[in-house]
C-alpha positions, 0 to 999 in steps of 0.5 A, a space after each residue: 499500500 503506497 504512503 505519502 506525506 505532504 508537508 508544508 514548510 511553513 508549518 508552525 504546529 508540527 515542525 517538518 524537521 522533527 516530524 516530517 522529515 523523519 519518516 522518510 527514513 521510517 517508510 520505505 517507498 513514501 511519497 514525501 512533499 514538502 511545499 514551500 511557504 504551506 502551513 499547517 492545514 493544506 487541504 484549505 490553503 492549496 486544495 488542488 495541489 492536496 487532491 493532486 497529491 492524493 490521486 498520485 498515490 491512489 493511482 499507485 494503489 489501484 489499477 481501476 479506482 473503486 470510488 467515483 472521480 474526484 471531480 464528482 465530489 464537491 467542497 472541502 471534503 474531497 481530500 478526506 473522501 479519498 483518504 477514506 476510500 484509500 483506507 476503506 476501498 469498496 470493491 466493484 460488483 
């Protein structure tokens, strides 16, 4: 199962040097992306970038997605929906 961390370099709540960068050594094959100037809540500050990051990881996990295309999901919950479906995939019937 692919794993990824999208981390904002300007996050003042969870420091990237202490909490983000060490994860690269702990999780093999981790897709780690540090975004300059992004803070603690990237899903609100840069939702398109967060969605693209999640879709890139999801593409590695599933050959054919079992969930609806992300553009069919509206609002700020699109990223949360994809995280949930990666954790609880629905199988096509």
